[in-house]
C-alpha positions in Angstrom: 0.0 0.0 0.0 2.8 2.4 0.9 4.5 1.9 -2.4 1.4 2.5 -4.5 0.8 5.7 -2.5 4.2 6.8 -3.7 3.7 6.2 -7.4 4.7 2.6 -7.8 2.5 0.2 -9.8 0.6 -2.5 -8.0 2.8 -5.0 -9.8 6.0 -3.4 -8.5 4.5 -3.4 -5.0 3.7 -7.1 -5.2 7.1 -8.0 -6.5 8.9 -6.0 -3.8 6.7 -7.6 -1.2 7.6 -11.1 -2.4 11.3 -10.3 -2.3 11.0 -8.8 1.2 9.2 -12.0 2.3 12.4 -13.9 2.0 14.3 -11.4 4.2 11.6 -11.8 6.9 11.1 -15.6 6.6 14.8 -16.7 7.0 15.5 -14.9 10.3 12.0 -15.9 11.5 12.6 -19.6 10.7 16.0 -19.4 12.4 14.4 -17.9 15.5 11.9 -20.8 15.6 14.8 -23.3 15.3 16.7 -21.7 18.2 13.6 -21.2 20.4 12.7 -24.9 20.2 16.2 -26.3 20.0 16.2 -28.1 23.4 12.5 -28.8 23.6 11.4 -32.3 24.1 8.4 -34.1 22.5 8.7 -32.4 19.1 7.8 -34.4 15.9 10.5 -36.4 14.2 12.7 -34.6 11.7 12.3 -31.3 13.4 14.9 -28.6 14.0 13.6 -26.8 17.0 10.0 -25.8 16.1 10.7 -26.1 12.4 9.5 -29.3 10.7 11.9 -30.4 8.0 9.1 -32.5 6.4 6.9 -29.4 6.2 9.8 -27.4 4.8 10.5 -30.0 2.1 6.8 -30.1 1.1 6.2 -26.4 1.1 9.4 -25.2 -0.6 8.7 -26.6 -4.1 5.0 -25.7 -3.8 6.0 -22.1 -3.0 8.4 -21.9 -5.9 5.7 -23.0 -8.4 3.0 -20.8 -7.0 5.2 -17.8 -6.7 6.0 -17.9 -10.4 2.3 -18.5 -11.2 1.3 -15.6 -8.9 3.8 -13.2 -10.5 2.5 -14.1 -14.0 -1.1 -13.7 -12.9 -0.3 -10.3 -11.3 1.1 -9.1 -14.6 -1.9 -10.3 -16.6 -4.7 -9.0 -14.3 -6.0 -5.4 -14.6 -4.7 -2.9 -12.1 -8.2 -2.3 -10.7 -8.8 -6.0 -10.0 -5.5 -6.4 -8.3 -6.1 -3.3 -6.1 -9.6 -4.6 -5.1 -8.3 -8.1 -4.4 -5.5 -6.6 -2.2 -8.0 -4.4 -0.4 -10.3 -7.4 0.3 -7.3 -9.4 1.6 -6.4 -6.5 4.0 -10.0 -6.3 5.2 -10.1 -10.0 6.0 -6.8 -9.9 7.8 -7.9 -6.8 9.8 -11.2 -8.5 10.7 -9.4 -11.6 11.9 -7.1 -9.5 14.2 -10.1 -7.5 15.5 -12.0 -10.7 16.3 -9.0 -12.4 17.9 -8.6 -9.4 20.3 -12.3 -9.4 21.2 -12.4 -13.1 22.0 -14.7 -14.2 19.1 
């Protein structure tokens, strides 16, 4: 949203968000590994709180869907992308609000 407010296209904002996702995900995953490193009772093939089986299943899926999502973002009209993003933000906001109110 911030990038589009400063003159960037919605496609550039989506691409930048995807790239920054990696910068956020890697330290986050390392934090979960360290936080659960000495915990007992974790599933087999886990590094701390990170499941290696889950990682191995999600990684190829993410690579395929990221390429498909980028291609779709470039084919869809700007207005549709903006409305879809607004709807997504609304749903996320409502989930946060409902989680704080206990519903």
